[in-house]
PyMOL CGO cylinders between C-alpha atoms (Angstrom):
from pymol import cmd
from pymol.cgo import CYLINDER

trace = [
    CYLINDER, 0.00, 0.00, 0.00, 1.45, 3.36, -1.01, 0.3, 1, 1, 1, 1, 1, 1,
    CYLINDER, 1.45, 3.36, -1.01, 1.71, 6.34, 1.35, 0.3, 1, 1, 1, 1, 1, 1,
    CYLINDER, 1.71, 6.34, 1.35, -0.78, 8.23, -0.81, 0.3, 1, 1, 1, 1, 1, 1,
    CYLINDER, -0.78, 8.23, -0.81, -3.34, 5.43, -0.58, 0.3, 1, 1, 1, 1, 1, 1,
    CYLINDER, -3.34, 5.43, -0.58, -2.82, 5.18, 3.17, 0.3, 1, 1, 1, 1, 1, 1,
    CYLINDER, -2.82, 5.18, 3.17, -3.21, 8.94, 3.48, 0.3, 1, 1, 1, 1, 1, 1,
    CYLINDER, -3.21, 8.94, 3.48, -6.50, 8.88, 1.55, 0.3, 1, 1, 1, 1, 1, 1,
    CYLINDER, -6.50, 8.88, 1.55, -7.79, 6.11, 3.79, 0.3, 1, 1, 1, 1, 1, 1,
    CYLINDER, -7.79, 6.11, 3.79, -6.88, 8.07, 6.91, 0.3, 1, 1, 1, 1, 1, 1,
    CYLINDER, -6.88, 8.07, 6.91, -8.48, 11.26, 5.57, 0.3, 1, 1, 1, 1, 1, 1,
    CYLINDER, -8.48, 11.26, 5.57, -11.64, 9.37, 4.53, 0.3, 1, 1, 1, 1, 1, 1,
    CYLINDER, -11.64, 9.37, 4.53, -11.85, 7.71, 7.91, 0.3, 1, 1, 1, 1, 1, 1,
    CYLINDER, -11.85, 7.71, 7.91, -11.49, 11.05, 9.71, 0.3, 1, 1, 1, 1, 1, 1,
    CYLINDER, -11.49, 11.05, 9.71, -14.19, 12.59, 7.51, 0.3, 1, 1, 1, 1, 1, 1,
    CYLINDER, -14.19, 12.59, 7.51, -16.56, 9.72, 8.31, 0.3, 1, 1, 1, 1, 1, 1,
    CYLINDER, -16.56, 9.72, 8.31, -15.85, 9.96, 12.03, 0.3, 1, 1, 1, 1, 1, 1,
    CYLINDER, -15.85, 9.96, 12.03, -16.22, 13.74, 11.90, 0.3, 1, 1, 1, 1, 1, 1,
    CYLINDER, -16.22, 13.74, 11.90, -19.52, 13.48, 10.03, 0.3, 1, 1, 1, 1, 1, 1,
    CYLINDER, -19.52, 13.48, 10.03, -20.81, 10.90, 12.49, 0.3, 1, 1, 1, 1, 1, 1,
    CYLINDER, -20.81, 10.90, 12.49, -19.82, 13.07, 15.46, 0.3, 1, 1, 1, 1, 1, 1,
    CYLINDER, -19.82, 13.07, 15.46, -21.53, 16.14, 14.00, 0.3, 1, 1, 1, 1, 1, 1,
    CYLINDER, -21.53, 16.14, 14.00, -24.69, 14.16, 13.25, 0.3, 1, 1, 1, 1, 1, 1,
    CYLINDER, -24.69, 14.16, 13.25, -24.94, 12.55, 16.68, 0.3, 1, 1, 1, 1, 1, 1,
    CYLINDER, -24.94, 12.55, 16.68, -24.06, 15.78, 18.53, 0.3, 1, 1, 1, 1, 1, 1,
    CYLINDER, -24.06, 15.78, 18.53, -25.85, 18.25, 16.26, 0.3, 1, 1, 1, 1, 1, 1,
    CYLINDER, -25.85, 18.25, 16.26, -28.22, 19.47, 19.00, 0.3, 1, 1, 1, 1, 1, 1,
    CYLINDER, -28.22, 19.47, 19.00, -25.40, 20.07, 21.45, 0.3, 1, 1, 1, 1, 1, 1,
    CYLINDER, -25.40, 20.07, 21.45, -23.34, 21.84, 18.80, 0.3, 1, 1, 1, 1, 1, 1,
    CYLINDER, -23.34, 21.84, 18.80, -26.30, 24.04, 17.89, 0.3, 1, 1, 1, 1, 1, 1,
    CYLINDER, -26.30, 24.04, 17.89, -26.93, 24.87, 21.56, 0.3, 1, 1, 1, 1, 1, 1,
    CYLINDER, -26.93, 24.87, 21.56, -23.30, 25.80, 22.09, 0.3, 1, 1, 1, 1, 1, 1,
    CYLINDER, -23.30, 25.80, 22.09, -23.31, 28.03, 19.03, 0.3, 1, 1, 1, 1, 1, 1,
    CYLINDER, -23.31, 28.03, 19.03, -26.43, 29.85, 20.26, 0.3, 1, 1, 1, 1, 1, 1,
    CYLINDER, -26.43, 29.85, 20.26, -25.05, 30.30, 23.79, 0.3, 1, 1, 1, 1, 1, 1,
    CYLINDER, -25.05, 30.30, 23.79, -21.69, 31.60, 22.60, 0.3, 1, 1, 1, 1, 1, 1,
    CYLINDER, -21.69, 31.60, 22.60, -23.06, 33.85, 19.85, 0.3, 1, 1, 1, 1, 1, 1,
    CYLINDER, -23.06, 33.85, 19.85, -26.10, 35.45, 21.53, 0.3, 1, 1, 1, 1, 1, 1,
    CYLINDER, -26.10, 35.45, 21.53, -26.98, 37.11, 24.83, 0.3, 1, 1, 1, 1, 1, 1,
    CYLINDER, -26.98, 37.11, 24.83, -30.21, 37.02, 26.79, 0.3, 1, 1, 1, 1, 1, 1,
    CYLINDER, -30.21, 37.02, 26.79, -31.63, 40.19, 28.31, 0.3, 1, 1, 1, 1, 1, 1,
    CYLINDER, -31.63, 40.19, 28.31, -30.69, 41.40, 31.77, 0.3, 1, 1, 1, 1, 1, 1,
    CYLINDER, -30.69, 41.40, 31.77, -34.28, 40.72, 32.90, 0.3, 1, 1, 1, 1, 1, 1,
    CYLINDER, -34.28, 40.72, 32.90, -34.11, 37.12, 31.69, 0.3, 1, 1, 1, 1, 1, 1,
    CYLINDER, -34.11, 37.12, 31.69, -30.73, 36.68, 33.37, 0.3, 1, 1, 1, 1, 1, 1,
    CYLINDER, -30.73, 36.68, 33.37, -32.13, 38.00, 36.67, 0.3, 1, 1, 1, 1, 1, 1,
    CYLINDER, -32.13, 38.00, 36.67, -35.04, 35.58, 36.37, 0.3, 1, 1, 1, 1, 1, 1,
    CYLINDER, -35.04, 35.58, 36.37, -32.59, 32.70, 35.91, 0.3, 1, 1, 1, 1, 1, 1,
    CYLINDER, -32.59, 32.70, 35.91, -30.80, 33.73, 39.10, 0.3, 1, 1, 1, 1, 1, 1,
    CYLINDER, -30.80, 33.73, 39.10, -34.01, 33.53, 41.10, 0.3, 1, 1, 1, 1, 1, 1,
    CYLINDER, -34.01, 33.53, 41.10, -34.58, 29.98, 39.81, 0.3, 1, 1, 1, 1, 1, 1,
    CYLINDER, -34.58, 29.98, 39.81, -31.27, 28.75, 41.27, 0.3, 1, 1, 1, 1, 1, 1,
    CYLINDER, -31.27, 28.75, 41.27, -30.46, 26.66, 38.22, 0.3, 1, 1, 1, 1, 1, 1,
    CYLINDER, -30.46, 26.66, 38.22, -27.60, 24.20, 37.91, 0.3, 1, 1, 1, 1, 1, 1,
    CYLINDER, -27.60, 24.20, 37.91, -24.94, 24.92, 35.30, 0.3, 1, 1, 1, 1, 1, 1,
    CYLINDER, -24.94, 24.92, 35.30, -26.54, 22.39, 32.96, 0.3, 1, 1, 1, 1, 1, 1,
    CYLINDER, -26.54, 22.39, 32.96, -29.92, 24.10, 33.26, 0.3, 1, 1, 1, 1, 1, 1,
    CYLINDER, -29.92, 24.10, 33.26, -28.42, 27.59, 32.88, 0.3, 1, 1, 1, 1, 1, 1,
    CYLINDER, -28.42, 27.59, 32.88, -26.85, 26.45, 29.62, 0.3, 1, 1, 1, 1, 1, 1,
    CYLINDER, -26.85, 26.45, 29.62, -30.21, 25.27, 28.23, 0.3, 1, 1, 1, 1, 1, 1,
    CYLINDER, -30.21, 25.27, 28.23, -31.92, 28.40, 29.55, 0.3, 1, 1, 1, 1, 1, 1,
    CYLINDER, -31.92, 28.40, 29.55, -29.52, 30.51, 27.50, 0.3, 1, 1, 1, 1, 1, 1,
    CYLINDER, -29.52, 30.51, 27.50, -29.59, 28.12, 24.53, 0.3, 1, 1, 1, 1, 1, 1,
    CYLINDER, -29.59, 28.12, 24.53, -33.38, 28.63, 24.48, 0.3, 1, 1, 1, 1, 1, 1,
    CYLINDER, -33.38, 28.63, 24.48, -32.81, 32.41, 24.24, 0.3, 1, 1, 1, 1, 1, 1,
    CYLINDER, -32.81, 32.41, 24.24, -35.32, 32.91, 27.06, 0.3, 1, 1, 1, 1, 1, 1,
    CYLINDER, -35.32, 32.91, 27.06, -37.16, 36.22, 26.71, 0.3, 1, 1, 1, 1, 1, 1,
    CYLINDER, -37.16, 36.22, 26.71, -39.65, 38.12, 28.88, 0.3, 1, 1, 1, 1, 1, 1,
    CYLINDER, -39.65, 38.12, 28.88, -42.26, 39.81, 26.69, 0.3, 1, 1, 1, 1, 1, 1,
    CYLINDER, -42.26, 39.81, 26.69, -45.15, 42.25, 26.96, 0.3, 1, 1, 1, 1, 1, 1,
    CYLINDER, -45.15, 42.25, 26.96, -48.65, 41.20, 25.93, 0.3, 1, 1, 1, 1, 1, 1,
    CYLINDER, -48.65, 41.20, 25.93, -48.34, 42.09, 22.23, 0.3, 1, 1, 1, 1, 1, 1,
    CYLINDER, -48.34, 42.09, 22.23, -44.93, 40.46, 21.85, 0.3, 1, 1, 1, 1, 1, 1,
    CYLINDER, -44.93, 40.46, 21.85, -46.05, 37.37, 23.71, 0.3, 1, 1, 1, 1, 1, 1,
    CYLINDER, -46.05, 37.37, 23.71, -49.16, 36.91, 21.57, 0.3, 1, 1, 1, 1, 1, 1,
    CYLINDER, -49.16, 36.91, 21.57, -47.02, 37.15, 18.45, 0.3, 1, 1, 1, 1, 1, 1,
    CYLINDER, -47.02, 37.15, 18.45, -44.35, 34.72, 19.68, 0.3, 1, 1, 1, 1, 1, 1,
    CYLINDER, -44.35, 34.72, 19.68, -46.81, 32.10, 20.96, 0.3, 1, 1, 1, 1, 1, 1,
    CYLINDER, -46.81, 32.10, 20.96, -49.45, 32.55, 18.27, 0.3, 1, 1, 1, 1, 1, 1,
    CYLINDER, -49.45, 32.55, 18.27, -51.29, 29.36, 17.39, 0.3, 1, 1, 1, 1, 1, 1,
    CYLINDER, -51.29, 29.36, 17.39, -50.44, 27.59, 20.65, 0.3, 1, 1, 1, 1, 1, 1,
    CYLINDER, -50.44, 27.59, 20.65, -53.63, 28.54, 22.47, 0.3, 1, 1, 1, 1, 1, 1,
    CYLINDER, -53.63, 28.54, 22.47, -55.08, 25.11, 21.78, 0.3, 1, 1, 1, 1, 1, 1,
    CYLINDER, -55.08, 25.11, 21.78, -52.38, 23.72, 24.08, 0.3, 1, 1, 1, 1, 1, 1,
    CYLINDER, -52.38, 23.72, 24.08, -53.76, 25.80, 26.95, 0.3, 1, 1, 1, 1, 1, 1,
    CYLINDER, -53.76, 25.80, 26.95, -50.76, 28.12, 26.88, 0.3, 1, 1, 1, 1, 1, 1,
    CYLINDER, -50.76, 28.12, 26.88, -51.47, 31.21, 28.99, 0.3, 1, 1, 1, 1, 1, 1,
    CYLINDER, -51.47, 31.21, 28.99, -48.30, 32.58, 30.55, 0.3, 1, 1, 1, 1, 1, 1,
    CYLINDER, -48.30, 32.58, 30.55, -45.44, 31.02, 28.61, 0.3, 1, 1, 1, 1, 1, 1,
    CYLINDER, -45.44, 31.02, 28.61, -44.51, 28.84, 25.67, 0.3, 1, 1, 1, 1, 1, 1,
    CYLINDER, -44.51, 28.84, 25.67, -41.64, 26.81, 24.30, 0.3, 1, 1, 1, 1, 1, 1,
    CYLINDER, -41.64, 26.81, 24.30, -41.62, 26.91, 20.53, 0.3, 1, 1, 1, 1, 1, 1,
    CYLINDER, -41.62, 26.91, 20.53, -38.91, 26.46, 17.90, 0.3, 1, 1, 1, 1, 1, 1,
    CYLINDER, -38.91, 26.46, 17.90, -36.50, 25.76, 20.77, 0.3, 1, 1, 1, 1, 1, 1,
    CYLINDER, -36.50, 25.76, 20.77, -37.06, 29.18, 22.29, 0.3, 1, 1, 1, 1, 1, 1,
    CYLINDER, -37.06, 29.18, 22.29, -38.67, 30.12, 25.62, 0.3, 1, 1, 1, 1, 1, 1,
    CYLINDER, -38.67, 30.12, 25.62, -41.09, 33.03, 25.90, 0.3, 1, 1, 1, 1, 1, 1,
    CYLINDER, -41.09, 33.03, 25.90, -42.48, 34.23, 29.23, 0.3, 1, 1, 1, 1, 1, 1,
    CYLINDER, -42.48, 34.23, 29.23, -45.32, 36.72, 29.63, 0.3, 1, 1, 1, 1, 1, 1,
    CYLINDER, -45.32, 36.72, 29.63, -43.85, 39.52, 31.74, 0.3, 1, 1, 1, 1, 1, 1,
    CYLINDER, -43.85, 39.52, 31.74, -46.41, 39.83, 34.53, 0.3, 1, 1, 1, 1, 1, 1,
    CYLINDER, -46.41, 39.83, 34.53, -45.33, 42.34, 37.16, 0.3, 1, 1, 1, 1, 1, 1,
    CYLINDER, -45.33, 42.34, 37.16, -48.33, 42.34, 39.56, 0.3, 1, 1, 1, 1, 1, 1,
    CYLINDER, -48.33, 42.34, 39.56, -47.06, 41.83, 43.12, 0.3, 1, 1, 1, 1, 1, 1,
    CYLINDER, -47.06, 41.83, 43.12, -50.05, 39.60, 43.87, 0.3, 1, 1, 1, 1, 1, 1,
    CYLINDER, -50.05, 39.60, 43.87, -48.71, 37.11, 41.34, 0.3, 1, 1, 1, 1, 1, 1,
    CYLINDER, -48.71, 37.11, 41.34, -45.14, 37.04, 42.61, 0.3, 1, 1, 1, 1, 1, 1,
    CYLINDER, -45.14, 37.04, 42.61, -43.45, 33.87, 41.42, 0.3, 1, 1, 1, 1, 1, 1,
    CYLINDER, -43.45, 33.87, 41.42, -45.57, 33.32, 38.31, 0.3, 1, 1, 1, 1, 1, 1,
    CYLINDER, -45.57, 33.32, 38.31, -42.74, 34.29, 35.96, 0.3, 1, 1, 1, 1, 1, 1,
    CYLINDER, -42.74, 34.29, 35.96, -40.32, 31.99, 37.79, 0.3, 1, 1, 1, 1, 1, 1,
    CYLINDER, -40.32, 31.99, 37.79, -42.65, 28.99, 37.61, 0.3, 1, 1, 1, 1, 1, 1,
    CYLINDER, -42.65, 28.99, 37.61, -43.49, 29.68, 33.98, 0.3, 1, 1, 1, 1, 1, 1,
    CYLINDER, -43.49, 29.68, 33.98, -39.82, 29.95, 33.02, 0.3, 1, 1, 1, 1, 1, 1,
    CYLINDER, -39.82, 29.95, 33.02, -38.97, 26.76, 34.92, 0.3, 1, 1, 1, 1, 1, 1,
    CYLINDER, -38.97, 26.76, 34.92, -41.90, 24.93, 33.29, 0.3, 1, 1, 1, 1, 1, 1,
    CYLINDER, -41.90, 24.93, 33.29, -40.83, 25.94, 29.78, 0.3, 1, 1, 1, 1, 1, 1,
    CYLINDER, -40.83, 25.94, 29.78, -37.20, 25.15, 30.57, 0.3, 1, 1, 1, 1, 1, 1,
    CYLINDER, -37.20, 25.15, 30.57, -38.21, 21.59, 31.43, 0.3, 1, 1, 1, 1, 1, 1,
    CYLINDER, -38.21, 21.59, 31.43, -39.78, 21.30, 27.98, 0.3, 1, 1, 1, 1, 1, 1,
    CYLINDER, -39.78, 21.30, 27.98, -36.37, 22.19, 26.55, 0.3, 1, 1, 1, 1, 1, 1,
    CYLINDER, -36.37, 22.19, 26.55, -34.77, 19.55, 28.78, 0.3, 1, 1, 1, 1, 1, 1,
    CYLINDER, -34.77, 19.55, 28.78, -37.30, 16.88, 27.83, 0.3, 1, 1, 1, 1, 1, 1,
    CYLINDER, -37.30, 16.88, 27.83, -36.87, 17.54, 24.12, 0.3, 1, 1, 1, 1, 1, 1,
    CYLINDER, -36.87, 17.54, 24.12, -33.15, 16.86, 24.42, 0.3, 1, 1, 1, 1, 1, 1,
    CYLINDER, -33.15, 16.86, 24.42, -33.47, 13.56, 26.29, 0.3, 1, 1, 1, 1, 1, 1,
    CYLINDER, -33.47, 13.56, 26.29, -32.60, 10.47, 24.27, 0.3, 1, 1, 1, 1, 1, 1,
    CYLINDER, -32.60, 10.47, 24.27, -35.40, 8.06, 23.44, 0.3, 1, 1, 1, 1, 1, 1,
    CYLINDER, -35.40, 8.06, 23.44, -34.05, 5.64, 26.04, 0.3, 1, 1, 1, 1, 1, 1,
    CYLINDER, -34.05, 5.64, 26.04, -34.04, 8.40, 28.67, 0.3, 1, 1, 1, 1, 1, 1,
    CYLINDER, -34.04, 8.40, 28.67, -37.58, 9.45, 27.74, 0.3, 1, 1, 1, 1, 1, 1,
    CYLINDER, -37.58, 9.45, 27.74, -38.81, 5.88, 28.07, 0.3, 1, 1, 1, 1, 1, 1,
    CYLINDER, -38.81, 5.88, 28.07, -37.29, 5.62, 31.55, 0.3, 1, 1, 1, 1, 1, 1,
    CYLINDER, -37.29, 5.62, 31.55, -38.60, 9.03, 32.62, 0.3, 1, 1, 1, 1, 1, 1,
    CYLINDER, -38.60, 9.03, 32.62, -42.08, 8.31, 31.25, 0.3, 1, 1, 1, 1, 1, 1,
    CYLINDER, -42.08, 8.31, 31.25, -42.29, 5.23, 33.42, 0.3, 1, 1, 1, 1, 1, 1,
    CYLINDER, -42.29, 5.23, 33.42, -41.40, 7.31, 36.47, 0.3, 1, 1, 1, 1, 1, 1,
    CYLINDER, -41.40, 7.31, 36.47, -43.99, 9.91, 35.47, 0.3, 1, 1, 1, 1, 1, 1,
    CYLINDER, -43.99, 9.91, 35.47, -46.63, 7.18, 35.30, 0.3, 1, 1, 1, 1, 1, 1,
    CYLINDER, -46.63, 7.18, 35.30, -45.70, 6.05, 38.82, 0.3, 1, 1, 1, 1, 1, 1,
    CYLINDER, -45.70, 6.05, 38.82, -45.84, 9.61, 40.08, 0.3, 1, 1, 1, 1, 1, 1,
    CYLINDER, -45.84, 9.61, 40.08, -49.21, 10.27, 38.46, 0.3, 1, 1, 1, 1, 1, 1,
    CYLINDER, -49.21, 10.27, 38.46, -50.74, 7.47, 40.54, 0.3, 1, 1, 1, 1, 1, 1,
    CYLINDER, -50.74, 7.47, 40.54, -49.66, 9.29, 43.72, 0.3, 1, 1, 1, 1, 1, 1,
    CYLINDER, -49.66, 9.29, 43.72, -50.95, 12.76, 42.84, 0.3, 1, 1, 1, 1, 1, 1,
    CYLINDER, -50.95, 12.76, 42.84, -53.57, 13.95, 45.32, 0.3, 1, 1, 1, 1, 1, 1,
    CYLINDER, -53.57, 13.95, 45.32, -53.39, 17.70, 44.66, 0.3, 1, 1, 1, 1, 1, 1,
    CYLINDER, -53.39, 17.70, 44.66, -56.66, 18.68, 42.98, 0.3, 1, 1, 1, 1, 1, 1,
    CYLINDER, -56.66, 18.68, 42.98, -55.05, 21.67, 41.24, 0.3, 1, 1, 1, 1, 1, 1,
    CYLINDER, -55.05, 21.67, 41.24, -52.38, 19.50, 39.62, 0.3, 1, 1, 1, 1, 1, 1,
    CYLINDER, -52.38, 19.50, 39.62, -55.02, 17.00, 38.51, 0.3, 1, 1, 1, 1, 1, 1,
    CYLINDER, -55.02, 17.00, 38.51, -57.07, 19.78, 36.94, 0.3, 1, 1, 1, 1, 1, 1,
    CYLINDER, -57.07, 19.78, 36.94, -54.00, 21.04, 35.09, 0.3, 1, 1, 1, 1, 1, 1,
    CYLINDER, -54.00, 21.04, 35.09, -53.28, 17.55, 33.75, 0.3, 1, 1, 1, 1, 1, 1,
    CYLINDER, -53.28, 17.55, 33.75, -56.89, 17.24, 32.61, 0.3, 1, 1, 1, 1, 1, 1,
    CYLINDER, -56.89, 17.24, 32.61, -56.36, 20.25, 30.34, 0.3, 1, 1, 1, 1, 1, 1,
    CYLINDER, -56.36, 20.25, 30.34, -53.90, 18.22, 28.29, 0.3, 1, 1, 1, 1, 1, 1,
    CYLINDER, -53.90, 18.22, 28.29, -55.82, 14.98, 27.89, 0.3, 1, 1, 1, 1, 1, 1,
    CYLINDER, -55.82, 14.98, 27.89, -56.63, 15.80, 24.29, 0.3, 1, 1, 1, 1, 1, 1,
    CYLINDER, -56.63, 15.80, 24.29, -52.99, 15.93, 23.18, 0.3, 1, 1, 1, 1, 1, 1,
    CYLINDER, -52.99, 15.93, 23.18, -50.86, 13.04, 21.92, 0.3, 1, 1, 1, 1, 1, 1,
    CYLINDER, -50.86, 13.04, 21.92, -49.33, 10.64, 24.42, 0.3, 1, 1, 1, 1, 1, 1,
    CYLINDER, -49.33, 10.64, 24.42, -45.86, 12.04, 23.72, 0.3, 1, 1, 1, 1, 1, 1,
    CYLINDER, -45.86, 12.04, 23.72, -47.03, 15.60, 24.38, 0.3, 1, 1, 1, 1, 1, 1,
    CYLINDER, -47.03, 15.60, 24.38, -48.89, 14.48, 27.50, 0.3, 1, 1, 1, 1, 1, 1,
    CYLINDER, -48.89, 14.48, 27.50, -45.71, 12.98, 28.97, 0.3, 1, 1, 1, 1, 1, 1,
    CYLINDER, -45.71, 12.98, 28.97, -43.89, 16.18, 28.03, 0.3, 1, 1, 1, 1, 1, 1,
    CYLINDER, -43.89, 16.18, 28.03, -46.46, 18.23, 29.95, 0.3, 1, 1, 1, 1, 1, 1,
    CYLINDER, -46.46, 18.23, 29.95, -46.42, 15.89, 32.95, 0.3, 1, 1, 1, 1, 1, 1,
    CYLINDER, -46.42, 15.89, 32.95, -42.66, 16.23, 33.05, 0.3, 1, 1, 1, 1, 1, 1,
    CYLINDER, -42.66, 16.23, 33.05, -42.88, 20.04, 33.22, 0.3, 1, 1, 1, 1, 1, 1,
    CYLINDER, -42.88, 20.04, 33.22, -45.85, 20.13, 35.62, 0.3, 1, 1, 1, 1, 1, 1,
    CYLINDER, -45.85, 20.13, 35.62, -44.51, 17.60, 38.11, 0.3, 1, 1, 1, 1, 1, 1,
    CYLINDER, -44.51, 17.60, 38.11, -41.12, 19.31, 38.18, 0.3, 1, 1, 1, 1, 1, 1,
    CYLINDER, -41.12, 19.31, 38.18, -42.58, 22.72, 39.03, 0.3, 1, 1, 1, 1, 1, 1,
    CYLINDER, -42.58, 22.72, 39.03, -45.84, 22.10, 40.90, 0.3, 1, 1, 1, 1, 1, 1,
    CYLINDER, -45.84, 22.10, 40.90, -45.56, 18.86, 42.91, 0.3, 1, 1, 1, 1, 1, 1,
    CYLINDER, -45.56, 18.86, 42.91, -43.75, 19.19, 46.22, 0.3, 1, 1, 1, 1, 1, 1,
    CYLINDER, -43.75, 19.19, 46.22, -43.28, 15.49, 46.98, 0.3, 1, 1, 1, 1, 1, 1,
    CYLINDER, -43.28, 15.49, 46.98, -41.88, 13.27, 44.23, 0.3, 1, 1, 1, 1, 1, 1,
    CYLINDER, -41.88, 13.27, 44.23, -40.70, 9.68, 44.10, 0.3, 1, 1, 1, 1, 1, 1,
    CYLINDER, -40.70, 9.68, 44.10, -36.93, 9.54, 44.82, 0.3, 1, 1, 1, 1, 1, 1,
    CYLINDER, -36.93, 9.54, 44.82, -35.77, 8.77, 41.27, 0.3, 1, 1, 1, 1, 1, 1,
    CYLINDER, -35.77, 8.77, 41.27, -37.71, 11.70, 39.83, 0.3, 1, 1, 1, 1, 1, 1,
    CYLINDER, -37.71, 11.70, 39.83, -36.46, 14.01, 42.56, 0.3, 1, 1, 1, 1, 1, 1,
    CYLINDER, -36.46, 14.01, 42.56, -32.92, 12.93, 41.79, 0.3, 1, 1, 1, 1, 1, 1,
    CYLINDER, -32.92, 12.93, 41.79, -33.48, 13.56, 38.09, 0.3, 1, 1, 1, 1, 1, 1,
    CYLINDER, -33.48, 13.56, 38.09, -34.81, 17.10, 38.57, 0.3, 1, 1, 1, 1, 1, 1,
    CYLINDER, -34.81, 17.10, 38.57, -31.90, 17.89, 40.90, 0.3, 1, 1, 1, 1, 1, 1,
    CYLINDER, -31.90, 17.89, 40.90, -29.71, 17.94, 37.79, 0.3, 1, 1, 1, 1, 1, 1,
    CYLINDER, -29.71, 17.94, 37.79, -31.50, 21.16, 36.80, 0.3, 1, 1, 1, 1, 1, 1,
    CYLINDER, -31.50, 21.16, 36.80, -32.68, 22.88, 40.01, 0.3, 1, 1, 1, 1, 1, 1,
    CYLINDER, -32.68, 22.88, 40.01, -30.58, 23.54, 43.10, 0.3, 1, 1, 1, 1, 1, 1,
    CYLINDER, -30.58, 23.54, 43.10, -33.78, 23.94, 45.12, 0.3, 1, 1, 1, 1, 1, 1,
    CYLINDER, -33.78, 23.94, 45.12, -36.79, 22.61, 43.21, 0.3, 1, 1, 1, 1, 1, 1,
    CYLINDER, -36.79, 22.61, 43.21, -39.15, 23.11, 46.14, 0.3, 1, 1, 1, 1, 1, 1,
    CYLINDER, -39.15, 23.11, 46.14, -38.55, 26.84, 45.90, 0.3, 1, 1, 1, 1, 1, 1,
    CYLINDER, -38.55, 26.84, 45.90, -40.20, 26.69, 42.46, 0.3, 1, 1, 1, 1, 1, 1,
    CYLINDER, -40.20, 26.69, 42.46, -43.10, 24.70, 43.89, 0.3, 1, 1, 1, 1, 1, 1,
    CYLINDER, -43.10, 24.70, 43.89, -43.54, 27.30, 46.63, 0.3, 1, 1, 1, 1, 1, 1,
    CYLINDER, -43.54, 27.30, 46.63, -43.77, 30.02, 43.99, 0.3, 1, 1, 1, 1, 1, 1,
    CYLINDER, -43.77, 30.02, 43.99, -46.43, 27.97, 42.19, 0.3, 1, 1, 1, 1, 1, 1,
    CYLINDER, -46.43, 27.97, 42.19, -48.53, 27.46, 45.29, 0.3, 1, 1, 1, 1, 1, 1,
    CYLINDER, -48.53, 27.46, 45.29, -48.33, 31.18, 46.08, 0.3, 1, 1, 1, 1, 1, 1,
    CYLINDER, -48.33, 31.18, 46.08, -49.73, 32.50, 42.83, 0.3, 1, 1, 1, 1, 1, 1,
    CYLINDER, -49.73, 32.50, 42.83, -52.17, 29.61, 42.42, 0.3, 1, 1, 1, 1, 1, 1,
    CYLINDER, -52.17, 29.61, 42.42, -53.71, 30.54, 45.77, 0.3, 1, 1, 1, 1, 1, 1,
    CYLINDER, -53.71, 30.54, 45.77, -54.03, 34.11, 44.50, 0.3, 1, 1, 1, 1, 1, 1,
    CYLINDER, -54.03, 34.11, 44.50, -55.85, 32.84, 41.43, 0.3, 1, 1, 1, 1, 1, 1,
    CYLINDER, -55.85, 32.84, 41.43, -58.21, 30.82, 43.62, 0.3, 1, 1, 1, 1, 1, 1,
    CYLINDER, -58.21, 30.82, 43.62, -58.91, 33.82, 45.85, 0.3, 1, 1, 1, 1, 1, 1,
    CYLINDER, -58.91, 33.82, 45.85, -59.68, 35.99, 42.82, 0.3, 1, 1, 1, 1, 1, 1,
    CYLINDER, -59.68, 35.99, 42.82, -61.97, 33.32, 41.40, 0.3, 1, 1, 1, 1, 1, 1,
    CYLINDER, -61.97, 33.32, 41.40, -63.86, 33.12, 44.69, 0.3, 1, 1, 1, 1, 1, 1,
    CYLINDER, -63.86, 33.12, 44.69, -64.24, 36.91, 44.70, 0.3, 1, 1, 1, 1, 1, 1,
    CYLINDER, -64.24, 36.91, 44.70, -65.57, 36.83, 41.16, 0.3, 1, 1, 1, 1, 1, 1,
    CYLINDER, -65.57, 36.83, 41.16, -68.06, 34.09, 42.04, 0.3, 1, 1, 1, 1, 1, 1,
    CYLINDER, -68.06, 34.09, 42.04, -69.17, 36.11, 45.07, 0.3, 1, 1, 1, 1, 1, 1,
    CYLINDER, -69.17, 36.11, 45.07, -69.70, 39.22, 42.95, 0.3, 1, 1, 1, 1, 1, 1,
    CYLINDER, -69.70, 39.22, 42.95, -71.68, 37.19, 40.40, 0.3, 1, 1, 1, 1, 1, 1,
    CYLINDER, -71.68, 37.19, 40.40, -73.85, 35.86, 43.21, 0.3, 1, 1, 1, 1, 1, 1,
    CYLINDER, -73.85, 35.86, 43.21, -74.52, 39.37, 44.53, 0.3, 1, 1, 1, 1, 1, 1,
    CYLINDER, -74.52, 39.37, 44.53, -75.39, 40.63, 41.07, 0.3, 1, 1, 1, 1, 1, 1,
]
cmd.load_cgo(trace, "trace")
C-alpha cells in the first residue's frame, strides 16, 4: 500500500468519524453556538438567578434564548399555541417566551413559567431511552398525585398526543408537585438547586388565582 493510498484512507476515515460526530451531537453543537453567539436580556438573566439553576440548566436556559415579553410580543411569539392551553409562557422552535407579569399579587408566576418551559427544553433533548425511563417514572408519580389543582392542570392536556402528554407531565410535576418519588427528585436535581422553591412560587400564585376566582363568584352571586 502506497503512502498516498494510506493517506487517503486516513483522511476518509477522519471525515466519516467527523460526520458521524456532528450528526450525533448536532443538538449540542447548535446549543453551544447559540449560547456563545447570543446574549439574553438582563431581565431574563435576573429571572434565571431567582430559579437557582444548575450549570446544565443555565446552559439550556440561554440556549433557548429565554425572553420576557409584553402582551403584544407574547401573543405574536406564541401565536397558534392557544389550543395547548398556553397562557403565561410557551416553548416553541426551541425558544422560551415568558409573559412579563409584574403584579405583586402574582409574585413567582414568571419563575414557575420559566422553569416549566425550561423543562420542555430539557425533555426535548433527552434520548429516546431516557424518555422511556422518565415516562415510566412519570406514570408512577401520576398514581400518587392527590393535589386537585395538579389533577385539573393535567386534565387540560388529555386531548394531546401521548408524547405531548408525557412532556407536559414532566414540566408540571417538576414545578408544581412538592413530593416526588426519589428517582424523579434525583433527576430534577440535575436542573434545580432547590426545586421546592419553584413549587412554593407555584402554590403562592395559584392561591391568588383561587382567591380571585372566589371573589368573582361572590360578585356574580350578589349581582
